[in-house]
N, C-alpha and C positions, 0 to 999 in steps of 0.2 A: 689654561684650559685648552685642551686639544681634542679633536674629533676627526674620524675618518669614516666615510660611508661608501660602500660599494653596492651597486644594484645591477642585476642582470635579469631582464624580464621579457616576456612575450605577451602581447595583447591582441586578441581578436575582437573586432568591433564592427558596427554597422558602417556602410559606406554612404556616399553622397547620392541623393536623389533629387532630380530637378523639380518635381512637383511638390514634394513634402519636405525636402531638405535632408531626407534620410532614406536609405534603401538597404535591404537585406543582402549585402554583398559579401564576397569572400575576400576580405581585406584584413591585414594584420601588420603589427609593427614589432620589431625586436630592438630592445634598448639596452645599452650598456653604459653605465655612468659611474663616475667616482667623484666624490666631493670631500674636501679636507679643509680644516680650519685650525688656527692656533691663535692664542692670545697671551700676551705678557703684560703683567701689571707691575708698575714701579712707583710706590709711594715715596715722596720726598718731603723734607722740611717738617718732620713730625706729623705726617699725613695731611699737611695743609696743601700739598701739591701732588695730586694724583695723576699718573701717566698710564696710558694703556696703548699697546701696540698690537695690531691684529693683522692677519693675512688669511685669505681664503682662496681656494682654487676649485674649479669644477670642470669636468670634461665629459661630454656627452656624445655618443654615437648612436644614431637611430636609423634603422633600415625599414622601409615600407614595402609591403608585398600585396599584390593583387592576383587572385586566383593561383596562389602558390609561386608566382614569379616576381622577382624584384621589380619595383616600379620607380622608386627614387629613394634618396637617402639624405640624411642631415648629420653633420658633425660640427661641433664647436666647443670652445673652451672660454672660461672667464677667470680673470685673476684680479684680486682686489687687495690693496694695502690701505690701512687706515691707522691714523694716530689721533688720540684725543687727550688733551690736558685739561685738568680742572683745578682752579685755584680757589680754595676755600678761605677767603680773607677773614671772615667771621660768620656768626650765625645769620647775619643780615645781608651779606654780600658774597656772591659766587660768580666766577667767570669760567666758562668752558669754551674751548677753541680746538681746532684740529684741521686735518687735511685728509683727503682720500685720493687714490689713484687707481683707476679701473681700466682694464683693457679686455676687449672681447674680440673673438675671431671665429669666423665660420667660412671655410674654403678660402676664396680670394678676398672676402669681405672682412674688414676689421674696423674697429673704432676705439677711441681713447677719450676718457673724460677725467678731468681734474676737478676736485671739489674742495672748497675751503669754507669753513663755518665758524661762527662765534655767537655765543649766547651769554648775556649778562642778566643775572637774577638778583633782585634786591628787595628789601622790606623797609620802605620809608616809615611805616607805622607797624605796630605790633600786629594789627589785624589785617594788614594789606601786603600782598606780594605781587610784584610786577616783574616782567621779563621782556627783553627785546633780543631778537635774533636776526642774523643776516647770513646768507649763504650765496656763494658764487659757484656756478657750474660752468666749466669751460670745456665744451665739446668740440672735438676736432672736425666734425662735419657740420653741426648746427650752431656753432658759435658759442658766445658767452652770455649767460643770463644771471642776473642778481635778483634774489628773492628775499623778502623780509617777513617776520612774524612778531606779533605783540600779544602778550597775554596779561590778564589781571585777575586777582582773586581777593575777595573781601569777606571777612568774618564779622558781620555786625553783631551776632550773638554766638555763644559758645557752640550751639549745635547746628548752625547754618553757615553755608558758604555760598556766596554769589561769585560767579566766574564768567569770563568771556575771553574771546580771542579773535584776532584778525590776521590773515596770512595770505601769502602768495605761493603758488606751486609751479613747478616746471618739470617736464618729463620728456626726454628725447626718445624717439622710436628705437627699439632694440634691433639688433641685426636680424633676428628671427622675423620680426614684423616687416622688415625691409626686404627680406628675401623669400618669404614663404608665399605660396599660392596653392590652391587645391587643384591638382591636375584633372580631377573629375568634374570640375565646374567649368564655367565658360571662360575663365581666366587662362591666359596663355603665358603670363609672366607675373612677377611680383609688382607691388605698387612702390615704385621708386620715388614717388612724389609725396610721401608721408611727411607731415610737419610735426614739430613738437607740440605737446599739450601745454597750455598755460592756463592757470586758474587763480581766482581769488575767492576767499571764503571767510565767513565769520560764524561764531556760535555764542550762545548765551545759555548759562545753566545755573541750576540751584541744587545743592546737595544738603540733605538733612541727616544728621547723625544722632540717634537715640541710643539708649542702653542696649536694646536687643534688635534694633531695626535701623536700616539705612535706606534712603530713598534719593534717587537722582533723576532730574529732568533736564534735557538739553534740547534747545532749538538750534538748527543749523541751516545755512544757506550757502551754496557753492555754485559759482559760474565758471564753466570751463570752455575754453576756445580750442578748437581742433582736437577734440577728444578722440583717441584712437580706439576704433571698434573693429570687430571682425564681421564682415558682411559680404555675401555673394562670392565667397571663395578666396578673398584676400583681406588685408587690413586697409582701412581707409579712415579719413578724418570726418567726424561730425562737427560742423562748423561751430555750433553753439549748443551747450547742454546746461540746463539749470536744474540743480537738485536741492530741494529743501524738505525739511521734515522735522520730526520730533522723536527722540529716543527717551524711553522711561525704563529705569531699572530699580529693583527693590530687593532687599534681603531681610529675612526675619529669622533670628535664632530662637526657635521655640524652646528648645532645651539644650543642654550642654552637648548632647549627642545628635541632635536633629536640627537642621536648618532648611529654609526654603528660599529660593531665589527666582525672580521672574524678570524677563527683559521683553520689551516691546519696541518696535520701530515702525514709524510711518514715513515713507519716502516717496515724494512726488518728483520724479525725474522726467523732464521733458526736453525735447530738442527746441531749437529756435523756431521751428514751424508748429510748435504746440502739439507735438506728437509724443506719446508716451515712449520712453526709452525702453528698448527691448531687454528682456531677461532681468528686470529689476522689479521685484514685487512691491506693491504699495504697502502691504502689511506683512509683518513677520514677527514671531514671538518664540521665546523659550521659557519653559517652566521646569525647575529642577528641585528635587527633594534629595538631600544628602543626609546620610546616616553614618555616624562614626561611633560605634559602641566601645571601641578601645583604641589605644595608640597604634595598634598593629593592623586593624581592619577598618575598611571604609567601603561604602556602597552608595550608589546614586541612581535615580530614575530621571531620565530626561525626556520631556515632551516637547517636540519641536513642530511649530506651525509655519507654513510658507504659503503666502497668498498667491492669487492668480498672477501670472506673468505673461506679457505680450511677446509674440514671436511672429516672424514673417510668415510662417506657414500655418499658424494656429496658436491658440492660447494654451499655456501650461496651466492645468487646473490646480487649485489649491490642494494642499495635502497636510496631514498630521502624522508624525512618526514618533514611536516610543522606543527608547534605548535604555538598557540596564547595564551598569558597570559595577564591578566589585574588585577589590584589591586587598591582598593580605601580605603584610610584611613579615617574612620568615626570619630574616636577620637584618642587621643594619644595611646590608648591601644587596640582599636577595629578596625579591618580592614575586608573588604569584598573582595573576590577574585573570579575569574572565569577562567577556562582553557578549551581550545579546543585542543585535541591531534589528530594528524594525520588528519589534516583539509581536505585534498583532498582524504581521504579514500584509501591510498596507500596499496596495497597487497604485503607484504614483510615478511621476516623471519629474526630473529636475531640469532636463533639456528636452525640448519638443521632439517627439519621435523616438527617444531613447529610453528604454525601460530601466528599472533599477532592481537590485536584488530583493527577494522576499526576506522572510525571517532568516537570519544567519547568526552564527556565533563563533567565538574563538577563545582559546585559553592559551596562556603562555607564562613565561617567567622573565623577569628582567634583573640584570646584574649590573651594579654600579661599581666601576673600578676607579680607585683613587691613587 
């Protein structure tokens, strides 16, 4: 599996304003980037031992302009190598392990991280599945961190699954986060004192499977220390963030050609000072009607709701948007598609102060090469 993507773009956007966070300024960026990836799979021992080797590379150059004149620029690249092996001992025992090596560079700044991981999954009983995982991240700047995760699933009856997990997380700041600052803000340099994020989380869930319907309910709770956020023109750490909530999803296949899916999420994310986390809506939902009259054609209508979000300069009001998608398979490799976004021309914002497009559409074709 191989892919190559090249992008050359120019974007004009609003600038920074001290009072509202946004201003109608003459600022723009020109970006040139290339990304490539490749994967090799090697099954051994009659498919009992699966091996995959992958490599990916990306290079980005971005120039910023103010009033038509260059203001500053950014250039960087990232290279990742990854190996994963999976031993399928039998239907009840599976072991996965591997390693990663990632290097990133931007100007005179660079970092390197080695990753090692292992996961063991087994079924002590026919209706029970357990797994345990460990990961080691060795960062050349922020040191080494070991994290673990445990999961369990139990099928007390044929159409129901109870599940749960507990795990730890670790994320080091990226070079961009360590070197970026907004020159139009009050900051005169990047925040070199950023610390890695560390988290612990758990979730409990119930899945119900019927002939034509599926329902899933999940409760989750996550505590994060030193969460990296963008505020005031640079990236900084929020000492403590607690996020807990409920996610509900359902699907109903009314007919062979018509199905309905719905998703709802309630997220209560607060800092250690009991202040609502910015740009995280408490309530959000999706509702989709999918129509597939034949093997060649399919269409869908998506209704998306986003609740009120807190922002330093004001609240982002709740909004509802409707999108329509259709696709027709001309041949096995050639398809035509059409999309209409924001069908009812809703006037809304996703980020405070920044408008969004009204009703818009596109048509195109896609070709798959093998």
